[in-house]
C-alpha positions in Angstrom: 38.5 140.2 17.5 38.9 140.6 13.8 38.2 136.9 13.4 35.2 137.1 15.4 33.8 140.1 13.6 34.4 138.2 10.2 32.7 134.9 11.5 29.6 137.3 12.6 29.3 139.5 9.4 31.1 137.8 6.5 28.5 137.1 3.8 28.6 135.7 0.4 25.9 136.1 -2.6 24.0 133.0 -3.6 21.5 133.7 -6.6 21.5 137.5 -5.7 20.7 136.7 -1.9 23.0 137.5 0.8 24.0 134.5 2.8 26.0 134.4 6.1 29.5 132.3 6.2 28.4 131.3 9.6 25.2 129.5 8.5 27.4 127.7 5.8 30.3 126.9 8.3 27.6 125.7 11.1 26.0 123.5 8.3 29.3 122.0 7.2 30.1 121.0 10.7 26.5 119.5 10.8 27.4 117.4 7.8 30.8 116.4 9.1 29.1 115.3 12.1 26.7 113.2 10.3 29.5 111.4 8.3 31.4 110.8 11.5 28.1 109.4 13.2 27.6 107.0 10.3 31.1 105.8 10.8 30.3 105.5 14.6 33.1 107.8 15.5 32.9 109.5 18.9 34.0 112.8 17.2 30.7 113.1 15.9 29.3 114.7 18.9 31.9 117.6 19.5 31.8 118.6 16.0 28.1 118.6 16.1 28.1 120.8 18.9 30.3 123.4 17.4 27.9 123.5 14.5 24.8 124.0 16.7 26.6 127.0 18.3 26.9 128.7 15.0 23.5 127.9 13.9 21.8 128.9 17.2 22.8 132.7 16.2 21.7 132.1 12.3 18.1 131.2 13.5 17.6 134.1 15.7 17.5 136.7 12.8 15.9 139.2 15.2 18.5 139.0 17.8 21.6 138.6 15.7 22.5 140.4 12.4 21.1 138.0 9.7 19.9 139.0 6.3 16.6 137.1 6.9 15.5 138.8 9.9 13.1 135.8 10.5 13.0 134.1 13.9 12.6 130.3 13.8 12.5 129.7 17.7 12.4 125.8 17.2 15.3 125.8 15.1 17.3 128.0 17.5 15.8 126.2 20.6 16.9 122.7 19.2 20.4 123.9 19.1 20.3 124.5 22.8 18.7 121.1 23.5 21.1 119.6 21.2 23.9 120.4 23.4 22.4 118.4 26.4 21.4 115.4 24.3 24.9 115.6 22.6 26.7 115.5 25.9 24.8 112.4 26.6 25.5 110.8 23.4 29.2 111.9 23.8 29.1 110.0 27.0 27.6 106.8 25.7 29.7 106.6 22.8 33.0 107.2 24.8 32.1 104.7 27.4 31.1 102.0 24.8 34.4 102.8 23.0 36.4 102.5 26.5 34.7 99.2 27.1 35.5 97.8 23.8 31.9 96.1 23.7 31.5 96.9 19.8 32.7 93.8 17.8 33.8 96.3 15.1 35.7 98.5 17.5 33.4 101.3 16.8 31.8 103.8 19.5 28.4 102.2 19.2 26.7 98.9 18.2 23.7 99.6 15.8 20.5 97.7 16.8 16.7 98.0 15.9 14.7 99.7 18.9 12.5 97.3 20.6 8.7 97.7 20.2 8.4 99.6 23.7 11.0 101.8 22.5 9.4 102.6 19.3 6.0 103.4 21.0 7.9 105.6 23.3 9.2 107.5 20.3 5.9 107.9 18.6 4.4 109.1 21.8 7.1 111.4 22.5 6.8 113.0 19.0 3.0 113.6 18.8 3.1 114.9 22.4 6.2 117.1 21.9 5.0 118.6 18.6 1.6 119.1 20.0 3.1 121.1 23.0 5.7 122.8 21.1 3.4 124.3 18.4 1.4 126.7 20.7 4.6 127.5 22.7 6.4 128.5 19.5 3.3 130.2 18.1 3.2 132.5 21.1 6.9 133.2 21.1 6.2 134.5 17.4 8.2 131.8 15.6 7.7 131.8 11.7 5.9 128.5 10.7 5.3 127.2 14.3 3.9 123.9 13.3 7.0 122.6 11.3 9.1 124.4 13.3 8.0 122.4 16.3 8.2 119.0 14.5 11.8 119.8 13.6 12.6 120.7 17.1 11.0 117.5 18.5 12.0 115.1 15.7 15.6 116.3 15.7 15.9 115.6 19.6 14.3 112.4 19.2 16.7 111.4 16.4 19.6 112.7 18.3 18.7 110.5 21.3 18.2 107.5 18.9 21.5 108.2 17.6 23.1 108.2 21.0 21.3 104.8 21.9 22.4 103.3 18.5 18.9 102.7 17.1 18.9 102.3 13.4 15.5 104.1 13.2 17.1 107.4 14.2 17.9 107.8 10.3 14.2 107.4 9.7 13.4 110.2 12.1 15.9 112.5 10.4 14.7 111.8 7.1 11.2 113.0 8.2 12.7 116.1 9.7 14.4 116.9 6.4 11.1 116.4 4.6 9.6 119.1 6.6 12.8 121.2 7.0 13.3 121.8 3.2 10.4 123.6 2.3 10.3 125.7 5.6 13.8 126.8 5.2 13.4 127.7 1.5 10.4 129.9 2.5 12.3 131.7 5.1 15.3 132.4 2.9 17.8 130.1 4.9 19.1 128.7 1.6 22.4 127.1 2.7 20.3 125.1 5.4 17.6 124.2 3.2 20.4 122.8 0.9 22.1 121.2 3.8 18.9 119.6 4.9 18.3 118.1 1.2 21.9 116.8 1.1 21.2 115.3 4.9 18.0 113.4 3.4 20.1 111.7 0.7 22.8 111.2 3.2 20.3 109.7 5.8 19.3 107.0 3.2 22.8 106.1 3.0 23.3 106.0 6.8 20.3 103.9 7.3 21.3 101.3 4.9 24.8 101.2 6.3 23.6 101.0 9.8 21.0 98.2 8.8 23.6 96.1 7.2 25.7 96.4 10.4 22.9 95.5 12.8 22.2 92.5 10.7 25.7 91.3 10.8 25.8 91.6 14.8 22.6 89.8 14.9 24.2 86.9 12.8 27.0 86.6 15.3 25.2 87.3 18.4 25.3 84.0 19.5 29.0 84.0 20.1 29.2 87.7 21.3 28.5 89.2 24.7 25.7 91.7 25.1 26.5 95.3 23.8 26.4 98.5 26.2 23.2 99.7 24.1 21.4 96.5 25.2 22.5 96.6 28.6 21.2 100.0 29.2 17.9 99.4 27.3 
């Protein structure tokens, strides 16, 4: 119980403002998950789920004891949706790893999404944000429009990662570009800083997956179809 009490209430001071340790720890889990994801390691998914559980409590400032007392329902809600999407990604990557269908023995083979898949992502982003905005506004979310995009974009990026689409890194960059100013205005400084780090990291991850997908295409003539291509 002492450990749980510490996790819920422990704080540190950053530039004179109180910040919860669980926000710092949750974002650290998120960054670790991103690093494992770039390396295409299955453990990216359970590590990310652990971070989502912590951050869920952070973004419901009105329900949990937080210094900000600001509710970002889109940010909190995406932690819940992440759980379901992450389970799907965990299953996909685990199956690919067991089948040994990746030539580099990784958990997924990066590839570019098809034209149809890209169109589906675009439509889902527009419709999801349009629907999410009034819902979050009615719930009283702070900054409902950017919060809606962060929610929808994050889910699409996570799904794209599960499928091994190179474009998922670009979606994350778009999410980070909106998330940093929103979180700064709300006083979620560790999360804002982590989003900024994510943005630079996503550029690196995008370049890494792009190189890998190019290498895979070059030897595609002598390799069997990947699992990602088989289920597309």
